Structures are given as structure tokens and as C-alpha cells.
SEKE-762763 format. One record per atom (N, C-alpha, C): residue number from 1; residue in three letters; x, z, y negated. Coordinates in steps of 0.001 Angstrom, whole numbers, plus 500000, padded with zeros to 6 digits. Atoms other than C-alpha are relative to their C-alpha. Example, Ala and Ser with C-alpha at 12.3 -4.5 7.8 and 13.67 -1.06 7.14 Angstrom:
! residues 2
VEXTOR   num   residu       c1       c3       c2
VEXTOR     1      ALA   500890   500000   501190
VEXTOR     1      ALA   512300   507800   504500
VEXTOR     1      ALA   500900   500000   498800
VEXTOR     2      SER   499180   499940   501190
VEXTOR     2      SER   513670   507140   501060
VEXTOR     2      SER   499230   500730   498910
This chain:
! residues 109
VEXTOR   num   residu       c1       c3       c2
VEXTOR     1      UNK   500465   498814   500618
VEXTOR     1      UNK   448604   122229   779752
VEXTOR     1      UNK   501168   500965   499921
VEXTOR     2      UNK   498980   499121   500139
VEXTOR     2      UNK   451111   124598   778360
VEXTOR     2      UNK   499512   501514   499702
VEXTOR     3      UNK   500303   498679   500251
VEXTOR     3      UNK   451051   128370   778380
VEXTOR     3      UNK   500839   500643   498871
VEXTOR     4      UNK   499225   499348   501000
VEXTOR     4      UNK   451965   130599   775571
VEXTOR     4      UNK   501011   501117   500629
VEXTOR     5      UNK   499009   499054   499433
VEXTOR     5      UNK   455078   132732   776276
VEXTOR     5      UNK   499399   501359   500163
VEXTOR     6      UNK   500509   498686   499794
VEXTOR     6      UNK   454217   136098   777809
VEXTOR     6      UNK   498619   499979   500723
VEXTOR     7      UNK   501280   500062   499345
VEXTOR     7      UNK   451001   134824   779292
VEXTOR     7      UNK   500185   499296   501345
VEXTOR     8      UNK   499878   500621   498764
VEXTOR     8      UNK   450470   133663   782848
VEXTOR     8      UNK   499171   500748   501042
VEXTOR     9      UNK   500862   499372   499023
VEXTOR     9      UNK   448991   134875   786115
VEXTOR     9      UNK   499954   501568   499858
VEXTOR    10      UNK   499933   498436   500113
VEXTOR    10      UNK   450185   138515   785592
VEXTOR    10      UNK   499228   500514   498739
VEXTOR    11      UNK   500789   499528   501184
VEXTOR    11      UNK   448715   138695   782100
VEXTOR    11      UNK   498610   499735   500264
VEXTOR    12      UNK   501529   500257   499746
VEXTOR    12      UNK   445405   137152   783461
VEXTOR    12      UNK   499553   501192   500825
VEXTOR    13      UNK   500427   498723   499237
VEXTOR    13      UNK   445364   140040   786054
VEXTOR    13      UNK   499864   501218   499192
VEXTOR    14      UNK   500089   498832   500797
VEXTOR    14      UNK   446023   142658   783504
VEXTOR    14      UNK   498716   500049   499125
VEXTOR    15      UNK   501188   500080   500859
VEXTOR    15      UNK   443290   141373   781260
VEXTOR    15      UNK   498752   500224   500846
VEXTOR    16      UNK   501168   499845   499207
VEXTOR    16      UNK   440824   141289   784120
VEXTOR    16      UNK   499820   501380   500539
VEXTOR    17      UNK   500043   498714   499639
VEXTOR    17      UNK   441669   144827   785097
VEXTOR    17      UNK   499782   501049   498965
VEXTOR    18      UNK   500224   499122   501118
VEXTOR    18      UNK   441394   146297   781688
VEXTOR    18      UNK   498562   500391   499905
VEXTOR    19      UNK   501367   499671   500144
VEXTOR    19      UNK   438330   148316   780954
VEXTOR    19      UNK   499278   499109   499009
VEXTOR    20      UNK   500787   500934   500828
VEXTOR    20      UNK   435708   146053   779468
VEXTOR    20      UNK   499013   500740   499152
VEXTOR    21      UNK   500979   499368   500821
VEXTOR    21      UNK   433537   147024   776636
VEXTOR    21      UNK   498599   499695   500466
VEXTOR    22      UNK   501474   500175   499602
VEXTOR    22      UNK   429812   147432   777495
VEXTOR    22      UNK   499098   500268   498867
VEXTOR    23      UNK   500986   499657   501000
VEXTOR    23      UNK   426643   148006   775620
VEXTOR    23      UNK   499081   501005   500497
VEXTOR    24      UNK   500969   498940   499647
VEXTOR    24      UNK   424657   151188   775558
VEXTOR    24      UNK   499237   500230   498681
VEXTOR    25      UNK   500803   499742   501158
VEXTOR    25      UNK   421750   151501   773198
VEXTOR    25      UNK   500379   499097   498841
VEXTOR    26      UNK   499577   500909   501056
VEXTOR    26      UNK   423048   148458   771294
VEXTOR    26      UNK   501283   500250   499355
VEXTOR    27      UNK   498621   499675   500501
VEXTOR    27      UNK   426449   150024   770691
VEXTOR    27      UNK   501000   499694   500995
VEXTOR    28      UNK   498919   500269   499079
VEXTOR    28      UNK   429737   148807   772142
VEXTOR    28      UNK   500636   501313   500465
VEXTOR    29      UNK   499262   498848   499472
VEXTOR    29      UNK   431352   151350   774422
VEXTOR    29      UNK   501015   499499   500983
VEXTOR    30      UNK   498953   500395   499039
VEXTOR    30      UNK   434458   151362   776584
VEXTOR    30      UNK   499624   500583   501320
VEXTOR    31      UNK   500151   499572   498710
VEXTOR    31      UNK   433873   151565   780191
VEXTOR    31      UNK   501271   500632   500682
VEXTOR    32      UNK   498946   499309   499297
VEXTOR    32      UNK   436095   153993   782202
VEXTOR    32      UNK   500069   499464   501476
VEXTOR    33      UNK   499903   500529   498611
VEXTOR    33      UNK   437374   152258   785349
VEXTOR    33      UNK   500053   501095   501074
VEXTOR    34      UNK   499876   499110   498769
VEXTOR    34      UNK   437054   153944   788782
VEXTOR    34      UNK   501495   499930   500319
VEXTOR    35      UNK   498639   499860   499567
VEXTOR    35      UNK   440368   155226   790038
VEXTOR    35      UNK   500233   499334   501299
VEXTOR    36      UNK   499676   500657   498840
VEXTOR    36      UNK   441925   152984   792554
VEXTOR    36      UNK   501580   499879   500033
VEXTOR    37      UNK   498488   499938   499923
VEXTOR    37      UNK   445592   152624   793755
VEXTOR    37      UNK   500554   498917   499018
VEXTOR    38      UNK   499479   501064   500877
VEXTOR    38      UNK   446039   149418   791630
VEXTOR    38      UNK   499688   500118   498493
VEXTOR    39      UNK   500400   499765   501425
VEXTOR    39      UNK   444652   150878   788397
VEXTOR    39      UNK   500706   501295   499576
VEXTOR    40      UNK   499322   498847   500522
VEXTOR    40      UNK   446918   153237   786477
VEXTOR    40      UNK   499294   500610   498846
VEXTOR    41      UNK   500553   499238   501052
VEXTOR    41      UNK   446231   155792   783913
VEXTOR    41      UNK   500016   499213   498623
VEXTOR    42      UNK   499893   500703   501221
VEXTOR    42      UNK   447320   153333   781237
VEXTOR    42      UNK   498803   499016   499743
VEXTOR    43      UNK   501124   500702   500212
VEXTOR    43      UNK   444146   151466   781738
VEXTOR    43      UNK   498807   500754   499353
VEXTOR    44      UNK   501087   499226   500698
VEXTOR    44      UNK   442173   154332   780263
VEXTOR    44      UNK   500236   500033   498524
VEXTOR    45      UNK   499985   499862   501412
VEXTOR    45      UNK   441409   154677   776633
VEXTOR    45      UNK   501013   501178   499590
VEXTOR    46      UNK   499082   498859   500255
VEXTOR    46      UNK   444053   156983   774876
VEXTOR    46      UNK   499437   501324   500031
VEXTOR    47      UNK   500539   498640   499871
VEXTOR    47      UNK   441653   159905   774489
VEXTOR    47      UNK   499926   500441   501387
VEXTOR    48      UNK   500084   499640   498592
VEXTOR    48      UNK   441134   159956   778191
VEXTOR    48      UNK   501394   500252   500671
VEXTOR    49      UNK   498602   499741   499483
VEXTOR    49      UNK   444839   159693   778851
VEXTOR    49      UNK   500505   501403   499511
VEXTOR    50      UNK   499652   498640   500518
VEXTOR    50      UNK   445358   162806   776622
VEXTOR    50      UNK   499283   501039   500799
VEXTOR    51      UNK   500819   499010   499166
VEXTOR    51      UNK   442611   164667   778584
VEXTOR    51      UNK   500707   500203   501368
VEXTOR    52      UNK   499320   499924   498710
VEXTOR    52      UNK   444251   163853   781918
VEXTOR    52      UNK   501344   500711   499819
VEXTOR    53      UNK   498713   499369   500183
VEXTOR    53      UNK   447615   164913   780565
VEXTOR    53      UNK   499948   501524   499841
VEXTOR    54      UNK   500222   498493   500314
VEXTOR    54      UNK   446308   168261   779349
VEXTOR    54      UNK   499597   500723   501319
VEXTOR    55      UNK   500392   499439   498685
VEXTOR    55      UNK   444585   168960   782790
VEXTOR    55      UNK   501277   500088   500908
VEXTOR    56      UNK   498824   500011   499072
VEXTOR    56      UNK   447817   168005   784576
VEXTOR    56      UNK   501017   501005   499546
VEXTOR    57      UNK   499048   499080   500453
VEXTOR    57      UNK   449983   170228   782390
VEXTOR    57      UNK   499564   501490   500240
VEXTOR    58      UNK   500527   498674   499932
VEXTOR    58      UNK   447773   173298   782947
VEXTOR    58      UNK   500571   500661   501310
VEXTOR    59      UNK   499412   499395   498823
VEXTOR    59      UNK   449049   175808   785452
VEXTOR    59      UNK   499023   500078   501140
VEXTOR    60      UNK   501040   500116   498901
VEXTOR    60      UNK   445717   175521   787433
VEXTOR    60      UNK   498742   499441   499473
VEXTOR    61      UNK   501283   500488   500513
VEXTOR    61      UNK   442128   174669   787095
VEXTOR    61      UNK   499699   500497   498620
VEXTOR    62      UNK   500198   499597   501450
VEXTOR    62      UNK   440964   174748   783495
VEXTOR    62      UNK   498523   499664   499718
VEXTOR    63      UNK   501287   500213   500596
VEXTOR    63      UNK   437653   175018   781612
VEXTOR    63      UNK   500084   499159   498854
VEXTOR    64      UNK   500100   500935   501058
VEXTOR    64      UNK   436513   172626   779000
VEXTOR    64      UNK   500651   500572   498740
VEXTOR    65      UNK   499435   499267   501292
VEXTOR    65      UNK   437395   175116   776166
VEXTOR    65      UNK   501574   499942   500084
VEXTOR    66      UNK   498481   499961   499866
VEXTOR    66      UNK   441085   175337   777560
VEXTOR    66      UNK   500495   498514   499664
VEXTOR    67      UNK   499531   501411   500292
VEXTOR    67      UNK   441399   171471   777548
VEXTOR    67      UNK   499849   499725   498519
VEXTOR    68      UNK   500201   500289   501304
VEXTOR    68      UNK   439937   171350   774028
VEXTOR    68      UNK   501190   500652   499190
VEXTOR    69      UNK   498822   499374   500750
VEXTOR    69      UNK   442600   173887   772798
VEXTOR    69      UNK   501231   499236   500222
VEXTOR    70      UNK   498750   500746   499725
VEXTOR    70      UNK   445356   171831   774487
VEXTOR    70      UNK   500101   498702   499222
VEXTOR    71      UNK   499975   501327   500638
VEXTOR    71      UNK   444299   168531   772827
VEXTOR    71      UNK   499570   500129   498491
VEXTOR    72      UNK   500269   499775   501331
VEXTOR    72      UNK   443357   170006   769500
VEXTOR    72      UNK   498652   499924   499477
VEXTOR    73      UNK   501501   499901   500350
VEXTOR    73      UNK   439533   170151   769557
VEXTOR    73      UNK   499700   501327   499414
VEXTOR    74      UNK   500461   498749   500552
VEXTOR    74      UNK   437896   172825   767418
VEXTOR    74      UNK   498993   500563   500937
VEXTOR    75      UNK   500775   499387   498959
VEXTOR    75      UNK   436681   174972   770285
VEXTOR    75      UNK   498981   500995   499548
VEXTOR    76      UNK   500996   499006   500442
VEXTOR    76      UNK   434695   177325   768101
VEXTOR    76      UNK   498700   499285   499604
VEXTOR    77      UNK   501252   500716   500252
VEXTOR    77      UNK   432098   174619   767492
VEXTOR    77      UNK   499481   499303   501266
VEXTOR    78      UNK   500517   500554   498681
VEXTOR    78      UNK   429946   173877   770534
VEXTOR    78      UNK   499741   498470   499923
VEXTOR    79      UNK   500377   501410   500054
VEXTOR    79      UNK   429006   170395   769262
VEXTOR    79      UNK   501334   499142   500112
VEXTOR    80      UNK   498630   500650   499770
VEXTOR    80      UNK   432787   169507   769542
VEXTOR    80      UNK   500367   500036   501494
VEXTOR    81      UNK   499614   499705   498696
VEXTOR    81      UNK   433031   170844   773103
VEXTOR    81      UNK   499207   499075   500926
VEXTOR    82      UNK   500888   500797   499188
VEXTOR    82      UNK   430056   168921   774477
VEXTOR    82      UNK   500545   498532   500329
VEXTOR    83      UNK   499459   501347   499684
VEXTOR    83      UNK   431470   165404   774074
VEXTOR    83      UNK   501280   500116   500850
VEXTOR    84      UNK   498820   499913   499217
VEXTOR    84      UNK   434744   166659   775567
VEXTOR    84      UNK   499513   500271   501496
VEXTOR    85      UNK   500593   499713   498647
VEXTOR    85      UNK   432743   168037   778636
VEXTOR    85      UNK   499543   498688   500561
VEXTOR    86      UNK   500552   501248   499425
VEXTOR    86      UNK   431089   164760   779000
VEXTOR    86      UNK   501132   499012   500382
VEXTOR    87      UNK   498843   500809   499624
VEXTOR    87      UNK   434484   162926   779044
VEXTOR    87      UNK   500589   500533   501264
VEXTOR    88      UNK   499502   499437   498774
VEXTOR    88      UNK   435704   165350   781660
VEXTOR    88      UNK   499262   499629   501166
VEXTOR    89      UNK   500915   500324   498894
VEXTOR    89      UNK   432665   164734   783826
VEXTOR    89      UNK   500005   498527   500350
VEXTOR    90      UNK   499815   501395   499785
VEXTOR    90      UNK   433100   160967   783358
VEXTOR    90      UNK   501182   499693   500851
VEXTOR    91      UNK   498810   500059   499250
VEXTOR    91      UNK   436599   161306   784659
VEXTOR    91      UNK   499798   500470   501434
VEXTOR    92      UNK   500283   499518   498704
VEXTOR    92      UNK   435321   163281   787545
VEXTOR    92      UNK   499133   498914   500851
VEXTOR    93      UNK   500888   500984   499416
VEXTOR    93      UNK   432620   160666   788300
VEXTOR    93      UNK   500868   498707   500424
VEXTOR    94      UNK   499103   501106   499803
VEXTOR    94      UNK   435349   157914   788240
VEXTOR    94      UNK   501095   500280   500964
VEXTOR    95      UNK   498927   499692   499017
VEXTOR    95      UNK   437695   159736   790608
VEXTOR    95      UNK   501353   500390   499389
VEXTOR    96      UNK   498707   499618   500669
VEXTOR    96      UNK   440333   160760   788063
VEXTOR    96      UNK   500256   501483   500101
VEXTOR    97      UNK   499898   498471   499908
VEXTOR    97      UNK   439706   164471   788173
VEXTOR    97      UNK   498982   500590   501036
VEXTOR    98      UNK   500889   499279   499104
VEXTOR    98      UNK   437901   167016   790377
VEXTOR    98      UNK   499331   501153   499184
VEXTOR    99      UNK   500668   498819   500583
VEXTOR    99      UNK   435260   169564   789184
VEXTOR    99      UNK   499737   501032   501155
VEXTOR   100      UNK   500179   498861   499095
VEXTOR   100      UNK   435288   172896   791058
VEXTOR   100      UNK   498506   500597   499853
VEXTOR   101      UNK   501420   499445   500157
VEXTOR   101      UNK   431925   174701   791769
VEXTOR   101      UNK   499890   500977   498909
VEXTOR   102      UNK   500185   499010   501051
VEXTOR   102      UNK   432799   177295   789120
VEXTOR   102      UNK   500038   499290   498587
VEXTOR   103      UNK   499963   500793   501274
VEXTOR   103      UNK   432935   174403   786449
VEXTOR   103      UNK   501325   499775   499406
VEXTOR   104      UNK   498676   500354   500469
VEXTOR   104      UNK   436667   174271   786137
VEXTOR   104      UNK   500436   498538   500471
VEXTOR   105      UNK   499550   501335   499617
VEXTOR   105      UNK   438497   170939   786239
VEXTOR   105      UNK   501435   500073   500436
VEXTOR   106      UNK   498603   500123   499591
VEXTOR   106      UNK   441625   169953   788088
VEXTOR   106      UNK   500301   498601   500373
VEXTOR   107      UNK   499686   501431   499660
VEXTOR   107      UNK   443564   166818   789027
VEXTOR   107      UNK   499649   499863   501449
VEXTOR   108      UNK   500273   500395   498573
VEXTOR   108      UNK   442900   164989   792235
VEXTOR   108      UNK   501278   500195   500752
VEXTOR   109      UNK   498777   499874   499042
VEXTOR   109      UNK   445242   165608   795136
VEXTOR   109      UNK   500411   498735   500522
């Protein structure tokens, strides 16, 4: 049995650690992995990486609207902010961010 160049045990590990698509309501969705020491930000979809980078660049805790402004979301339209808020909360639930009692988001220490 021969392996294709660039594949091997390490490639197998990366593939198994990658976020796997799931099904919600019959639609394929990308699952966001829980934060662990062996999973880096690069395992997150690009939109989530941009959100993390925006929160990290902020001078302190930020509201959803501020994150939206930083990543180019039209913050004057509420229907554009709610999906962003959902992504921020998903990052909180998976351990990538913290949500303060006042509703602002910050990086984990």
C-alpha cells in the first residue's frame, strides 16, 4: 500500500481534528470545535477567525455592533447584526471568547 506524497499519520490527524459538517434542518452546517490546547484558531471557518481577530484587536471588551463595524457588517440593519451575535455566542459556548454580564465580548485569558 503506497501513500500519496503529503499524506500520512499527520495528515490523518489534521483531517480528524477539522470541524466536520453536520446537518441542521436538512442543511449542511459547519460545526465549531470546542477550544482545546491542541486545536488552533485555524481550525475555525474563516468568518469565525475574522471575528476572533476583531475582538482581539479591540482595546477592551466590545459589543456586537463594534465587532460588526470592525469586520465590515452593515450595523445599521438589525437583521445583519443578529447572525453576528449568534456567531459570537457560539464562540463563547465553545470556549473561544467570554461574554461579560453587560453583553460585551472579550478574549479568554
